[in-house]
C-alpha positions as CSV (number, residue, x, y, z in Angstrom):
1,X,5.2,-9.5,29.6
2,X,4.3,-7.5,32.7
3,X,0.8,-6.1,33.0
4,X,-0.3,-3.4,35.7
5,X,-2.4,-4.4,38.5
6,X,-4.9,-2.0,37.6
7,X,-5.2,-3.1,33.8
8,X,-9.1,-3.5,33.1
9,X,-9.8,-7.4,33.7
10,X,-12.1,-7.5,30.3
11,X,-9.0,-7.1,28.4
12,X,-7.5,-10.0,29.5
13,X,-9.0,-13.3,27.8
14,X,-10.6,-16.0,29.7
15,X,-7.6,-18.1,28.3
16,X,-4.8,-16.1,29.9
17,X,-7.0,-15.9,33.2
18,X,-7.3,-19.4,33.2
19,X,-3.5,-20.0,32.8
20,X,-3.2,-20.8,29.2
21,X,-3.0,-24.3,27.7
22,X,-1.1,-25.8,30.4
23,X,-3.5,-24.9,33.1
24,X,-6.8,-25.6,30.9
25,X,-4.8,-29.3,30.0
26,X,-4.4,-29.9,33.7
27,X,-8.0,-28.8,34.4
28,X,-9.6,-31.0,31.5
29,X,-7.5,-34.1,32.5
30,X,-9.2,-33.8,36.0
31,X,-12.5,-33.2,34.4
32,X,-12.2,-35.8,31.8
33,X,-11.3,-38.4,34.3
34,X,-14.3,-37.4,36.5
35,X,-16.9,-37.5,33.7
36,X,-15.4,-40.9,32.6
37,X,-16.4,-42.7,35.8
38,X,-19.6,-40.6,36.6
39,X,-22.5,-43.1,37.1
40,X,-25.1,-40.3,36.2
41,X,-23.5,-40.1,32.9
42,X,-22.6,-43.8,32.4
43,X,-26.1,-44.6,33.2
44,X,-26.9,-43.5,29.6
45,X,-25.8,-46.5,27.6
46,X,-24.9,-44.3,24.4
47,X,-22.5,-42.3,26.7
48,X,-21.2,-45.3,28.6
49,X,-20.3,-47.0,25.1
50,X,-18.8,-43.7,23.9
51,X,-16.8,-43.4,27.0
52,X,-15.4,-46.9,26.6
53,X,-14.8,-46.5,22.8
54,X,-12.8,-43.2,23.1
55,X,-9.3,-43.2,24.2
56,X,-9.0,-40.7,27.3
57,X,-5.7,-39.3,25.8
58,X,-7.5,-38.2,22.5
59,X,-10.7,-37.0,24.3
60,X,-8.6,-34.9,26.6
61,X,-6.6,-33.5,23.8
62,X,-9.7,-32.6,21.7
63,X,-11.6,-30.8,25.0
64,X,-8.4,-28.9,25.9
65,X,-8.0,-27.7,22.0
66,X,-11.7,-26.6,22.3
67,X,-11.7,-25.0,25.6
68,X,-8.6,-23.1,24.6
69,X,-10.2,-22.1,21.3
70,X,-13.4,-20.8,22.8
71,X,-11.8,-18.9,25.7
72,X,-9.6,-16.8,23.4
73,X,-6.5,-19.0,23.1
74,X,-4.6,-19.4,20.0
75,X,-5.7,-23.0,19.5
76,X,-8.0,-23.9,16.5
77,X,-10.6,-26.5,17.4
78,X,-10.2,-29.1,15.0
79,X,-13.0,-31.8,15.9
80,X,-16.5,-32.3,14.8
81,X,-19.2,-29.7,15.4
82,X,-20.8,-30.2,19.1
83,X,-24.3,-31.5,17.4
84,X,-22.1,-34.1,15.2
85,X,-20.3,-35.3,18.3
86,X,-23.2,-35.6,20.9
87,X,-26.4,-36.0,18.7
88,X,-26.3,-39.6,18.9
89,X,-25.7,-39.7,22.7
90,X,-29.2,-38.4,23.3
91,X,-28.1,-36.6,26.2
92,X,-30.5,-35.4,28.8
93,X,-31.0,-32.3,30.8
94,X,-30.1,-34.1,34.1
95,X,-26.9,-35.6,32.2
96,X,-26.1,-32.0,31.1
97,X,-26.4,-31.0,34.7
98,X,-24.3,-33.5,36.1
99,X,-21.7,-32.6,33.3
100,X,-21.7,-29.1,34.4
101,X,-21.5,-30.2,38.0
102,X,-18.5,-32.3,37.1
103,X,-16.8,-29.3,35.6
104,X,-17.2,-27.1,38.6
105,X,-15.7,-29.6,40.9
106,X,-12.7,-29.6,38.6
107,X,-12.6,-25.8,38.3
108,X,-12.8,-25.8,42.0
109,X,-10.2,-28.6,42.6
110,X,-7.7,-26.0,40.7
111,X,-9.2,-22.8,42.5
112,X,-10.5,-21.2,39.4
113,X,-12.0,-17.9,40.8
114,X,-16.0,-17.6,40.4
115,X,-16.0,-15.2,37.8
116,X,-13.7,-17.4,35.5
117,X,-16.1,-20.3,36.2
118,X,-19.3,-18.3,35.5
119,X,-17.6,-16.8,31.9
120,X,-16.5,-20.7,30.9
121,X,-20.2,-22.0,32.2
122,X,-21.9,-19.1,30.0
123,X,-19.8,-20.3,27.0
124,X,-20.6,-23.9,27.3
125,X,-24.3,-23.2,27.9
126,X,-24.4,-21.3,24.7
127,X,-23.7,-24.6,23.0
128,X,-26.2,-26.8,25.3
129,X,-28.9,-26.7,22.7
130,X,-26.4,-28.6,20.3
131,X,-25.7,-31.5,22.9
132,X,-28.8,-32.0,24.8
133,X,-31.7,-33.5,23.1
134,X,-35.0,-32.8,24.2
135,X,-37.8,-35.3,25.0
136,X,-40.0,-36.1,22.2
137,X,-43.1,-34.5,24.2
138,X,-41.4,-31.3,24.8
């Protein structure tokens, strides 16, 4: 399908602007490989154990499915909720920032334009409260 160069940008899904499932899968592969070895994330023993327990191919599949679904693709996420998947890990705010930095590095490795990076970041930030556990004193 051709589309004109002056078509409104907002009428094209983020999924399509990212290049569809194959491009998203490539980004996810780079990203998961990056977070699995990030010492900032693996300093958390729960995260490190999770990284060692989960097979990377399945992890990549699930994250690809998730990102495709939240960016407007036809895929439906079949995994557990973000809270159920992460609550036991006791992810800190600093670990979240490291995670987001790793994502930025992966997006930049694939030359994803800044607008699409920001849109994807906003989607993920909307789930931050389900993933990051606040310290008891907060």
